N, CA and C atoms as a LAMMPS dump frame, in Angstrom:
ITEM: TIMESTEP
0
ITEM: NUMBER OF ATOMS
609
ITEM: BOX BOUNDS ff ff ff
-5.0000000000000000e+02 5.0000000000000000e+02
-5.0000000000000000e+02 5.0000000000000000e+02
-5.0000000000000000e+02 5.0000000000000000e+02
ITEM: ATOMS id mol type element x y z
1 1 1 N -350.785 211.959 -212.017
2 1 2 C -351.967 212.245 -211.321
3 1 3 C -352.433 214.269 -211.589
4 2 1 N -353.169 214.481 -211.461
5 2 2 C -353.12 215.943 -211.721
6 2 3 C -353.267 216.933 -210.778
7 3 1 N -352.824 217.708 -211.002
8 3 2 C -352.603 218.994 -209.827
9 3 3 C -353.856 219.989 -209.655
10 4 1 N -354.045 220.315 -208.563
11 4 2 C -354.733 222.042 -208.21
12 4 3 C -353.623 222.886 -208.869
13 5 1 N -354.997 223.803 -209.135
14 5 2 C -354.408 224.847 -209.717
15 5 3 C -353.522 225.737 -208.907
16 6 1 N -353.463 225.751 -207.744
17 6 2 C -352.249 226.35 -206.776
18 6 3 C -351.064 225.345 -206.296
19 7 1 N -351.34 224.511 -207.07
20 7 2 C -350.395 223.259 -206.602
21 7 3 C -349.085 223.015 -207.512
22 8 1 N -347.883 222.6 -207.321
23 8 2 C -346.51 222.493 -207.828
24 8 3 C -345.579 221.405 -207.624
25 9 1 N -345.241 221.055 -208.49
26 9 2 C -344.396 219.608 -208.24
27 9 3 C -342.565 220.157 -208.153
28 10 1 N -342.015 219.628 -207.58
29 10 2 C -340.451 220.159 -207.032
30 10 3 C -339.96 219.302 -206.417
31 11 1 N -338.51 219.827 -205.937
32 11 2 C -337.545 218.312 -205.354
33 11 3 C -337.735 218.9 -203.729
34 12 1 N -337.663 217.945 -203.183
35 12 2 C -337.246 217.666 -201.598
36 12 3 C -336.102 218.5 -201.007
37 13 1 N -334.601 218.049 -201.859
38 13 2 C -333.649 218.143 -201.085
39 13 3 C -332.972 217.544 -202.546
40 14 1 N -331.64 218.254 -202.163
41 14 2 C -330.897 217.539 -203.497
42 14 3 C -330.393 216.211 -203.337
43 15 1 N -330.352 215.429 -204.659
44 15 2 C -330.843 214.575 -205.541
45 15 3 C -329.266 213.794 -204.727
46 16 1 N -329.295 212.557 -204.541
47 16 2 C -327.851 211.975 -204.432
48 16 3 C -326.891 212.234 -205.691
49 17 1 N -325.707 211.926 -206.023
50 17 2 C -325.104 211.829 -207.289
51 17 3 C -325.523 210.597 -207.886
52 18 1 N -325.836 211.126 -209.245
53 18 2 C -325.828 209.872 -210.102
54 18 3 C -324.666 209.678 -211.055
55 19 1 N -324.555 208.558 -211.96
56 19 2 C -323.82 208.471 -212.955
57 19 3 C -323.954 207.595 -213.636
58 20 1 N -323.572 208.045 -215.327
59 20 2 C -324.03 207.769 -216.652
60 20 3 C -322.806 207.144 -217.375
61 21 1 N -322.629 206.275 -217.574
62 21 2 C -321.27 205.907 -218.731
63 21 3 C -321.222 205.844 -220.06
64 22 1 N -320.776 206.257 -220.789
65 22 2 C -321.111 205.561 -222.302
66 22 3 C -319.339 206.255 -223.306
67 23 1 N -319.16 204.879 -223.333
68 23 2 C -317.617 204.641 -224.209
69 23 3 C -316.563 205.411 -223.735
70 24 1 N -316.969 205.492 -222.367
71 24 2 C -315.922 205.848 -221.536
72 24 3 C -316.052 207.573 -221.065
73 25 1 N -316.536 207.891 -221.192
74 25 2 C -317.021 209.076 -220.491
75 25 3 C -318.021 209.119 -219.492
76 26 1 N -317.867 209.813 -218.711
77 26 2 C -318.435 209.402 -217.496
78 26 3 C -319.635 211.214 -217.113
79 27 1 N -320.789 210.926 -216.738
80 27 2 C -321.578 212.04 -216.965
81 27 3 C -321.887 211.957 -215.316
82 28 1 N -322.032 212.922 -214.297
83 28 2 C -322.368 212.753 -213.2
84 28 3 C -323.451 213.717 -213.284
85 29 1 N -324.96 213.214 -212.478
86 29 2 C -325.857 214.073 -212.698
87 29 3 C -326.278 214.303 -211.526
88 30 1 N -327.097 215.502 -211.227
89 30 2 C -326.998 215.946 -209.795
90 30 3 C -328.311 217.238 -210.092
91 31 1 N -329.282 217.112 -208.773
92 31 2 C -330.661 217.976 -209.234
93 31 3 C -330.869 218.49 -207.752
94 32 1 N -331.035 220.337 -207.615
95 32 2 C -331.249 220.745 -206.372
96 32 3 C -332.715 221.426 -206.74
97 33 1 N -333.438 221.391 -205.378
98 33 2 C -334.411 222.478 -205.502
99 33 3 C -334.033 223.971 -204.865
100 34 1 N -334.157 224.854 -206.03
101 34 2 C -333.763 226.465 -206.038
102 34 3 C -334.761 227.208 -205.793
103 35 1 N -334.599 228.549 -205.213
104 35 2 C -335.516 229.676 -205.25
105 35 3 C -335.02 230.883 -206.027
106 36 1 N -333.603 231.133 -206.413
107 36 2 C -333.408 232.123 -207.557
108 36 3 C -332.333 231.832 -207.967
109 37 1 N -331.83 232.821 -208.491
110 37 2 C -330.268 232.703 -210.103
111 37 3 C -329.284 232.667 -208.85
112 38 1 N -329.502 233.487 -207.949
113 38 2 C -328.055 233.252 -207.087
114 38 3 C -327.846 231.745 -206.448
115 39 1 N -328.477 231.306 -205.911
116 39 2 C -328.577 229.907 -205.559
117 39 3 C -327.904 229.126 -206.458
118 40 1 N -328.552 229.321 -207.759
119 40 2 C -328.305 228.64 -209.129
120 40 3 C -326.686 228.721 -208.923
121 41 1 N -326.297 229.958 -209.29
122 41 2 C -324.704 230.083 -209.492
123 41 3 C -323.997 229.59 -208.541
124 42 1 N -324.478 229.306 -207.084
125 42 2 C -323.805 228.823 -206.358
126 42 3 C -323.62 227.149 -206.586
127 43 1 N -324.29 226.782 -206.731
128 43 2 C -324.663 225.443 -206.959
129 43 3 C -323.633 225.019 -208.277
130 44 1 N -323.498 225.399 -209.112
131 44 2 C -322.668 225.598 -210.338
132 44 3 C -321.265 225.71 -209.907
133 45 1 N -320.744 226.929 -208.976
134 45 2 C -319.535 227.203 -208.629
135 45 3 C -319.13 226.266 -207.596
136 46 1 N -320.114 225.294 -206.626
137 46 2 C -319.492 224.041 -205.945
138 46 3 C -319.228 223.089 -206.917
139 47 1 N -319.697 222.956 -207.856
140 47 2 C -320.022 221.908 -208.569
141 47 3 C -318.589 221.799 -209.4
142 48 1 N -318.492 223.035 -210.133
143 48 2 C -317.162 223.266 -210.846
144 48 3 C -315.85 223.079 -210.101
145 49 1 N -315.752 223.546 -208.59
146 49 2 C -314.999 223.263 -207.543
147 49 3 C -314.519 221.952 -207.192
148 50 1 N -315.16 221.6 -207.423
149 50 2 C -315.704 220.024 -206.96
150 50 3 C -315.256 219.032 -207.983
151 51 1 N -315.7 219.157 -209.397
152 51 2 C -314.99 218.55 -210.343
153 51 3 C -313.767 219.233 -211.156
154 52 1 N -312.81 219.774 -210.778
155 52 2 C -312.594 221.057 -211.482
156 52 3 C -311.77 220.213 -212.822
157 53 1 N -311.433 219.14 -212.658
158 53 2 C -310.591 218.635 -213.9
159 53 3 C -311.886 217.946 -214.945
160 54 1 N -313.105 218.117 -215.266
161 54 2 C -314.223 217.704 -215.592
162 54 3 C -313.75 218.619 -217.023
163 55 1 N -314.803 217.9 -217.97
164 55 2 C -314.297 218.664 -219.435
165 55 3 C -315.751 219.734 -219.379
166 56 1 N -316.865 219.458 -219.026
167 56 2 C -317.868 220.294 -219.192
168 56 3 C -319.184 220.016 -218.271
169 57 1 N -319.681 221.532 -217.955
170 57 2 C -320.684 221.14 -216.859
171 57 3 C -321.868 221.946 -217.05
172 58 1 N -322.618 221.1 -217.618
173 58 2 C -324.055 221.384 -218.726
174 58 3 C -325.44 221.64 -217.398
175 59 1 N -325.983 222.211 -217.679
176 59 2 C -327.044 222.636 -216.83
177 59 3 C -328.279 223.321 -217.557
178 60 1 N -329.757 222.918 -216.775
179 60 2 C -331.012 223.525 -217.268
180 60 3 C -331.501 224.039 -215.954
181 61 1 N -332.025 225.014 -216.036
182 61 2 C -332.987 225.326 -214.389
183 61 3 C -334.466 225.871 -214.862
184 62 1 N -335.396 226.111 -214.108
185 62 2 C -336.456 226.577 -214.363
186 62 3 C -336.899 226.615 -212.729
187 63 1 N -337.469 228.163 -213.095
188 63 2 C -337.993 229.078 -211.783
189 63 3 C -339.591 229.287 -211.751
190 64 1 N -340.361 229.425 -210.658
191 64 2 C -341.511 230.196 -210.784
192 64 3 C -342.919 229.116 -211.289
193 65 1 N -343.747 229.286 -210.613
194 65 2 C -345.115 228.949 -211.475
195 65 3 C -346.056 229.85 -212.49
196 66 1 N -346.333 231.046 -211.659
197 66 2 C -347.323 231.981 -212.579
198 66 3 C -346.648 232.385 -213.664
199 67 1 N -345.4 233.12 -213.398
200 67 2 C -344.178 233.657 -214.272
201 67 3 C -343.159 232.761 -214.414
202 68 1 N -342.954 231.454 -215.415
203 68 2 C -341.923 230.848 -215.345
204 68 3 C -340.574 231.644 -215.911
205 69 1 N -339.422 231.256 -215.284
206 69 2 C -338.028 231.652 -215.979
207 69 3 C -337.282 229.869 -216.311
208 70 1 N -336.772 230.222 -217.39
209 70 2 C -335.662 228.868 -217.357
210 70 3 C -334.887 229.513 -218.704
211 71 1 N -333.784 228.342 -218.675
212 71 2 C -332.318 228.546 -219.212
213 71 3 C -331.714 227.088 -219.254
214 72 1 N -330.887 226.978 -220.111
215 72 2 C -330.338 225.988 -220.474
216 72 3 C -329.042 226.038 -221.171
217 73 1 N -327.875 225.707 -220.734
218 73 2 C -326.392 225.901 -221.393
219 73 3 C -325.476 224.282 -221.515
220 74 1 N -325.223 224.406 -222.578
221 74 2 C -324.395 223.465 -223.574
222 74 3 C -322.932 223.418 -223.182
223 75 1 N -322.792 224.698 -222.411
224 75 2 C -321.399 224.511 -221.535
225 75 3 C -320.343 224.228 -222.881
226 76 1 N -320.27 224.439 -224.079
227 76 2 C -318.858 224.076 -224.948
228 76 3 C -319.447 222.936 -225.644
229 77 1 N -320.099 221.885 -225.498
230 77 2 C -321.02 221.157 -226.059
231 77 3 C -321.306 221.199 -227.357
232 78 1 N -321.687 220.787 -228.74
233 78 2 C -322.623 220.969 -229.66
234 78 3 C -323.877 221.72 -229.202
235 79 1 N -324.15 222.462 -230.13
236 79 2 C -325.578 223.736 -229.575
237 79 3 C -326.666 222.635 -229.476
238 80 1 N -327.233 222.446 -228.542
239 80 2 C -328.444 221.871 -228.226
240 80 3 C -328.591 219.994 -228.192
241 81 1 N -327.171 220.152 -227.484
242 81 2 C -326.885 218.521 -227.734
243 81 3 C -326.682 218.143 -226.117
244 82 1 N -326.751 219.264 -225.255
245 82 2 C -326.776 218.644 -223.459
246 82 3 C -327.913 219.713 -222.726
247 83 1 N -327.522 221.07 -222.764
248 83 2 C -328.818 221.849 -222.125
249 83 3 C -330.227 221.734 -222.147
250 84 1 N -330.745 221.234 -223.561
251 84 2 C -331.7 221.264 -224.006
252 84 3 C -332.275 219.747 -223.737
253 85 1 N -331.821 219.101 -224.341
254 85 2 C -332.266 217.351 -223.204
255 85 3 C -332.337 217.483 -221.998
256 86 1 N -331.504 217.939 -220.913
257 86 2 C -331.24 218.234 -219.544
258 86 3 C -332.98 219.09 -218.87
259 87 1 N -332.942 220.264 -220.257
260 87 2 C -334.282 220.91 -219.593
261 87 3 C -335.682 219.915 -219.812
262 88 1 N -335.525 218.949 -220.89
263 88 2 C -336.636 218.151 -221.593
264 88 3 C -337.18 217.484 -219.902
265 89 1 N -335.9 216.84 -219.504
266 89 2 C -336.489 215.954 -218.166
267 89 3 C -336.815 216.823 -217.112
268 90 1 N -336.749 217.892 -216.993
269 90 2 C -337.363 218.919 -215.841
270 90 3 C -338.775 219.059 -216.575
271 91 1 N -338.972 218.922 -217.662
272 91 2 C -340.72 219.166 -218.295
273 91 3 C -341.281 218.019 -218.191
274 92 1 N -340.17 216.674 -218.601
275 92 2 C -340.868 215.535 -218.586
276 92 3 C -341.377 215.23 -217.345
277 93 1 N -340.645 215.275 -216.027
278 93 2 C -341.04 215.487 -214.653
279 93 3 C -341.845 216.332 -213.864
280 94 1 N -342.494 217.222 -214.932
281 94 2 C -343.097 218.193 -214.669
282 94 3 C -343.051 219.026 -213.689
283 95 1 N -341.551 219.419 -213.346
284 95 2 C -341.055 220.131 -212.184
285 95 3 C -340.594 221.606 -212.529
286 96 1 N -340.883 222.688 -211.185
287 96 2 C -340.415 223.884 -211.315
288 96 3 C -339.471 224.224 -209.997
289 97 1 N -338.89 225.317 -209.957
290 97 2 C -337.848 225.777 -208.57
291 97 3 C -336.71 224.328 -208.818
292 98 1 N -335.973 223.879 -210.053
293 98 2 C -334.95 223.04 -209.895
294 98 3 C -333.894 223.774 -210.639
295 99 1 N -332.829 223.131 -210.349
296 99 2 C -331.404 222.875 -210.722
297 99 3 C -331.009 221.523 -211.452
298 100 1 N -331.085 221.281 -213.052
299 100 2 C -330.197 220.012 -213.039
300 100 3 C -328.717 220.346 -213.882
301 101 1 N -327.848 219.658 -212.714
302 101 2 C -326.243 219.766 -213.983
303 101 3 C -326.068 218.334 -213.945
304 102 1 N -325.547 218.333 -215.421
305 102 2 C -324.59 216.929 -215.313
306 102 3 C -323.03 217.143 -215.882
307 103 1 N -322.357 216.613 -215.147
308 103 2 C -320.728 217.155 -215.654
309 103 3 C -319.89 215.771 -216.227
310 104 1 N -319.38 216.334 -217.491
311 104 2 C -318.73 215.48 -218.069
312 104 3 C -317.535 215.037 -217.964
313 105 1 N -317.043 214.313 -217.632
314 105 2 C -315.359 213.557 -217.99
315 105 3 C -315.412 212.813 -219.152
316 106 1 N -314.223 213.247 -220.273
317 106 2 C -314.164 213.156 -221.843
318 106 3 C -313.357 211.707 -221.715
319 107 1 N -313.883 210.723 -222.309
320 107 2 C -313.306 209.115 -222.103
321 107 3 C -312.137 209.132 -223.464
322 108 1 N -312.3 209.991 -224.183
323 108 2 C -311.5 209.763 -225.512
324 108 3 C -312.097 209.754 -226.661
325 109 1 N -313.378 208.831 -226.663
326 109 2 C -314.077 208.853 -227.948
327 109 3 C -315.025 209.906 -227.685
328 110 1 N -315.254 210.429 -229.436
329 110 2 C -316.36 211.45 -229.171
330 110 3 C -317.875 210.527 -229.448
331 111 1 N -319.049 211.27 -229.257
332 111 2 C -320.157 210.011 -229.133
333 111 3 C -320.724 210.89 -230.406
334 112 1 N -320.583 211.927 -230.767
335 112 2 C -321.591 212.575 -232.067
336 112 3 C -322.789 213.107 -231.208
337 113 1 N -323.656 214 -231.906
338 113 2 C -324.57 214.821 -231.334
339 113 3 C -325.336 213.646 -230.618
340 114 1 N -326.11 212.855 -231.755
341 114 2 C -326.841 212.14 -230.91
342 114 3 C -326.583 211.271 -229.556
343 115 1 N -325.327 210.901 -229.706
344 115 2 C -324.87 210.273 -228.422
345 115 3 C -324.665 211.009 -227.302
346 116 1 N -324.851 212.398 -227.675
347 116 2 C -324.537 213.235 -226.542
348 116 3 C -325.911 213.612 -226.139
349 117 1 N -326.585 213.94 -227.054
350 117 2 C -328.522 214.087 -226.481
351 117 3 C -328.564 213.015 -225.791
352 118 1 N -328.624 211.751 -226.098
353 118 2 C -328.991 210.685 -225.328
354 118 3 C -328.296 210.979 -223.794
355 119 1 N -326.903 210.749 -223.586
356 119 2 C -326.184 210.827 -222.515
357 119 3 C -326.546 212.051 -221.693
358 120 1 N -327.018 213.074 -221.881
359 120 2 C -327.161 213.96 -220.88
360 120 3 C -328.713 214.051 -220.765
361 121 1 N -329.264 213.24 -221.532
362 121 2 C -330.557 213.076 -221.325
363 121 3 C -330.78 212.141 -219.854
364 122 1 N -330.233 211.084 -220.128
365 122 2 C -329.722 209.901 -219.196
366 122 3 C -329.054 210.105 -217.808
367 123 1 N -328.425 211.264 -218.219
368 123 2 C -327.41 211.797 -216.843
369 123 3 C -328.607 212.779 -215.993
370 124 1 N -329.894 213.461 -216.756
371 124 2 C -330.591 214.124 -215.862
372 124 3 C -331.78 213.796 -215.719
373 125 1 N -332.103 212.331 -216.028
374 125 2 C -333.286 211.3 -215.722
375 125 3 C -332.697 210.876 -214.602
376 126 1 N -331.46 209.943 -214.689
377 126 2 C -331.317 209.548 -213.768
378 126 3 C -330.847 209.983 -212.208
379 127 1 N -330.533 211.476 -212.32
380 127 2 C -330.534 212.235 -211.003
381 127 3 C -331.611 212.378 -210.673
382 128 1 N -332.871 212.823 -211.416
383 128 2 C -334.375 212.943 -210.97
384 128 3 C -335.064 212.043 -210.602
385 129 1 N -334.65 210.626 -210.991
386 129 2 C -335.28 209.389 -210.298
387 129 3 C -334.84 209.138 -208.942
388 130 1 N -333.669 209.73 -208.782
389 130 2 C -333.058 209.345 -207.615
390 130 3 C -333.349 210.854 -206.527
391 131 1 N -334.47 211.294 -207.185
392 131 2 C -334.322 212.357 -206.175
393 131 3 C -335.999 212.253 -205.44
394 132 1 N -336.246 213.138 -204.307
395 132 2 C -337.396 213.24 -203.697
396 132 3 C -338.468 214.103 -204.499
397 133 1 N -339.458 213.994 -204.926
398 133 2 C -340.275 214.986 -205.641
399 133 3 C -341.642 215.078 -204.503
400 134 1 N -341.701 216.557 -204.474
401 134 2 C -342.736 216.829 -203.37
402 134 3 C -343.908 217.685 -204.243
403 135 1 N -345.142 217.838 -203.753
404 135 2 C -346.156 218.594 -204.348
405 135 3 C -346.113 219.678 -203.027
406 136 1 N -345.92 220.863 -203.802
407 136 2 C -346.092 222.412 -202.865
408 136 3 C -347.255 222.929 -203.447
409 137 1 N -347.868 223.674 -202.646
410 137 2 C -349.175 224.859 -202.536
411 137 3 C -348.639 226.182 -202.536
412 138 1 N -348.854 227.007 -203.95
413 138 2 C -348.78 228.043 -203.74
414 138 3 C -349.567 228.887 -202.62
415 139 1 N -349.055 230.098 -201.955
416 139 2 C -349.986 230.248 -200.501
417 139 3 C -349.794 231.339 -200.788
418 140 1 N -351.001 232.643 -200.751
419 140 2 C -350.66 234.085 -200.65
420 140 3 C -351.084 234.515 -199.122
421 141 1 N -350.692 235.832 -198.6
422 141 2 C -350.955 236.213 -197.445
423 141 3 C -352.174 236.979 -196.79
424 142 1 N -352.727 236.837 -195.952
425 142 2 C -353.69 237.626 -195.2
426 142 3 C -353.395 238.537 -194.501
427 143 1 N -353.403 239.518 -193.729
428 143 2 C -353.022 240.066 -192.621
429 143 3 C -354.454 240.872 -191.988
430 144 1 N -354.623 240.013 -190.554
431 144 2 C -355.66 240.433 -189.857
432 144 3 C -355.562 241.288 -188.597
433 145 1 N -356.369 242.655 -188.273
434 145 2 C -356.481 243.043 -187.384
435 145 3 C -357.548 243.114 -186.567
436 146 1 N -357.756 242.816 -185.624
437 146 2 C -359.219 242.9 -184.413
438 146 3 C -358.59 242.854 -183.14
439 147 1 N -360.026 243.412 -182.93
440 147 2 C -359.789 243.786 -180.873
441 147 3 C -359.818 242.247 -180.23
442 148 1 N -359.572 242.17 -178.949
443 148 2 C -359.168 240.839 -178.284
444 148 3 C -360.73 240.245 -178.196
445 149 1 N -361.849 241.045 -177.884
446 149 2 C -362.683 240.162 -177.535
447 149 3 C -363.104 239.07 -178.966
448 150 1 N -362.84 239.683 -180.412
449 150 2 C -363.063 238.954 -181.643
450 150 3 C -361.802 237.517 -181.599
451 151 1 N -361.248 237.282 -180.621
452 151 2 C -360.498 236.079 -180.737
453 151 3 C -360.749 234.771 -181.12
454 152 1 N -361.466 234.497 -180.157
455 152 2 C -362.302 233.251 -180.463
456 152 3 C -362.562 232.93 -181.56
457 153 1 N -363.645 233.825 -181.981
458 153 2 C -364.493 233.578 -183.685
459 153 3 C -363.022 233.259 -184.734
460 154 1 N -362.023 234.393 -184.577
461 154 2 C -361.155 234.348 -185.533
462 154 3 C -360.591 233.143 -185.426
463 155 1 N -360.082 232.958 -184.12
464 155 2 C -359.534 231.194 -184.45
465 155 3 C -360.313 229.999 -184.447
466 156 1 N -361.446 230.231 -184.405
467 156 2 C -362.123 229.116 -184.482
468 156 3 C -362.036 228.747 -186.331
469 157 1 N -362.432 229.998 -186.945
470 157 2 C -362.226 229.85 -188.206
471 157 3 C -360.679 229.325 -189.012
472 158 1 N -360.061 229.765 -188.345
473 158 2 C -358.603 229.55 -188.692
474 158 3 C -357.845 227.905 -188.437
475 159 1 N -358.871 227.629 -187.238
476 159 2 C -358.76 226.126 -186.849
477 159 3 C -359.621 225.223 -187.755
478 160 1 N -360.923 225.348 -187.889
479 160 2 C -361.659 225.088 -189.226
480 160 3 C -360.99 224.785 -190.308
481 161 1 N -360.489 225.642 -190.656
482 161 2 C -359.48 225.874 -192.203
483 161 3 C -358.085 224.952 -192.038
484 162 1 N -357.647 224.717 -190.977
485 162 2 C -356.199 224.38 -190.699
486 162 3 C -355.374 225.524 -191.522
487 163 1 N -355.281 226.664 -190.851
488 163 2 C -354.528 227.672 -191.902
489 163 3 C -352.981 227.804 -190.906
490 164 1 N -352.269 228.511 -191.724
491 164 2 C -350.908 228.789 -191.252
492 164 3 C -350.816 230.021 -190.785
493 165 1 N -350.497 230.074 -189.562
494 165 2 C -349.87 231.453 -188.988
495 165 3 C -348.722 231.668 -189.282
496 166 1 N -348.062 232.993 -190.087
497 166 2 C -346.69 233.271 -190.196
498 166 3 C -346.296 234.093 -189.483
499 167 1 N -347.332 234.865 -188.697
500 167 2 C -346.658 235.821 -187.798
501 167 3 C -348.312 236.106 -186.664
502 168 1 N -347.765 236.891 -185.495
503 168 2 C -348.829 237.287 -184.368
504 168 3 C -348.077 238.125 -183.909
505 169 1 N -348.84 239.316 -183.444
506 169 2 C -348.647 240.082 -182.312
507 169 3 C -349.434 240.79 -181.872
508 170 1 N -349.421 240.855 -180.647
509 170 2 C -350.362 241.79 -179.577
510 170 3 C -350.214 242.81 -179.083
511 171 1 N -350.905 243.617 -179.492
512 171 2 C -350.493 244.983 -179.227
513 171 3 C -351.421 245.211 -178.261
514 172 1 N -352.302 246.768 -178.649
515 172 2 C -353.33 247.456 -178.496
516 172 3 C -354.673 246.464 -179.337
517 173 1 N -353.898 245.701 -180.415
518 173 2 C -354.772 244.958 -181.052
519 173 3 C -354.246 243.741 -181.546
520 174 1 N -355.015 243.023 -181.797
521 174 2 C -354.394 241.744 -182.378
522 174 3 C -354.082 241.502 -183.63
523 175 1 N -353.08 241.034 -184.602
524 175 2 C -352.8 241.436 -185.592
525 175 3 C -352.055 240.132 -185.739
526 176 1 N -352.51 239.229 -186.955
527 176 2 C -352.288 238.014 -187.19
528 176 3 C -352.229 237.922 -188.622
529 177 1 N -350.207 237.802 -189.497
530 177 2 C -350.469 237.214 -190.997
531 177 3 C -350.874 235.58 -190.821
532 178 1 N -351.578 235.475 -192.362
533 178 2 C -351.761 233.927 -192.749
534 178 3 C -351.341 233.592 -193.898
535 179 1 N -350.937 232.185 -193.954
536 179 2 C -350.345 232.147 -195.238
537 179 3 C -351.432 230.826 -195.642
538 180 1 N -352.337 231.292 -197.08
539 180 2 C -353.514 230.644 -197.32
540 180 3 C -353.196 230.348 -198.804
541 181 1 N -353.888 229.143 -199.019
542 181 2 C -353.571 228.673 -200.527
543 181 3 C -354.351 229.592 -201.265
544 182 1 N -353.8 229.667 -202.461
545 182 2 C -353.918 230.513 -203.313
546 182 3 C -355.328 230.399 -203.991
547 183 1 N -355.609 228.841 -204.422
548 183 2 C -357.469 228.565 -204.343
549 183 3 C -358.234 229.177 -203.677
550 184 1 N -357.879 229.355 -202.429
551 184 2 C -358.786 229.637 -201.292
552 184 3 C -359.005 231.402 -201.093
553 185 1 N -358.04 231.957 -201.288
554 185 2 C -357.796 233.289 -200.706
555 185 3 C -358.734 234.245 -200.494
556 186 1 N -359.503 234.203 -201.957
557 186 2 C -360.408 235.344 -202.139
558 186 3 C -361.806 234.626 -201.205
559 187 1 N -362.161 233.495 -201.129
560 187 2 C -363.284 232.987 -200.296
561 187 3 C -362.918 233.144 -198.769
562 188 1 N -361.659 233.098 -198.487
563 188 2 C -361.3 233.054 -197.095
564 188 3 C -361.074 234.825 -196.291
565 189 1 N -361.143 235.207 -197.669
566 189 2 C -360.741 236.719 -197.201
567 189 3 C -362.358 237.291 -196.729
568 190 1 N -363.404 236.875 -198.004
569 190 2 C -364.076 237.318 -197.465
570 190 3 C -364.877 237.091 -196.269
571 191 1 N -364.732 235.633 -195.718
572 191 2 C -365.44 235.282 -194.439
573 191 3 C -364.977 235.992 -193.491
574 192 1 N -363.627 236.045 -193.3
575 192 2 C -363.075 237.06 -192.232
576 192 3 C -363.492 237.874 -192.322
577 193 1 N -363.841 238.757 -193.722
578 193 2 C -364.415 240.562 -193.675
579 193 3 C -365.894 240.372 -193.244
580 194 1 N -366.322 239.085 -192.928
581 194 2 C -367.952 239.361 -192.879
582 194 3 C -367.707 239.026 -191.149
583 195 1 N -366.9 239.01 -190.451
584 195 2 C -366.47 238.875 -189.084
585 195 3 C -366.987 240.318 -188.639
586 196 1 N -367.552 240.983 -187.99
587 196 2 C -367.698 242.525 -187.482
588 196 3 C -366.587 242.977 -186.738
589 197 1 N -365.689 243.997 -187.506
590 197 2 C -364.734 244.362 -186.55
591 197 3 C -363.335 243.582 -186.884
592 198 1 N -363.257 243.064 -187.313
593 198 2 C -362.031 242.5 -188.501
594 198 3 C -361.354 243.257 -189.042
595 199 1 N -360.233 243.736 -189.71
596 199 2 C -359.984 244.075 -190.841
597 199 3 C -359.205 242.89 -191.525
598 200 1 N -358.902 243.365 -192.717
599 200 2 C -358.507 242.128 -193.449
600 200 3 C -357.647 242.928 -194.707
601 201 1 N -356.458 242.564 -194.772
602 201 2 C -355.629 243.021 -195.862
603 201 3 C -354.658 242.075 -197.09
604 202 1 N -355.017 241.794 -198.031
605 202 2 C -354.187 241.096 -198.815
606 202 3 C -352.947 241.726 -199.103
607 203 1 N -351.931 240.58 -198.463
608 203 2 C -350.59 241.192 -198.807
609 203 3 C -350.099 241.308 -200.42
């Protein structure tokens, strides 16, 4: 399914724990929706505490839509045998604002680089298959200021376009902050500006 220019795919909530086994090694997969590197750090710390006897905590993450940041980490496994295949699943599922961690308990048999790539890819894939994926819309904000007599005409447009009111303040004037899909922001800015007496600022 193709997405609009202001839409992106991410996770609704953290996935349930998944498990992939290969020759005695266990690979526990986790996927989390994240908004910041601080949240990523917290999830990693929690998993290291939860699985304190594990050998490796390999992960990949991606943040952002227009300015994308990403990172992946092999955490002591051979170079590009863990983090890269995990990140490959983020790309394969076309996700952002997501962290995937695959925790390995060593089973006594070396898997080789090919075996590790397959196991970490499978661990990440299982976690994402268990997760609920949602489509979100990138929104920008418009701030409106107007006198009370303009309330009806402003509210009519808000309802017609089903716009989200983020904040409102009634003082000498009415102040509304609206969240608007990025693809509609310029058109709606012009429509509000065309209402005489309404001041419009893009946040």
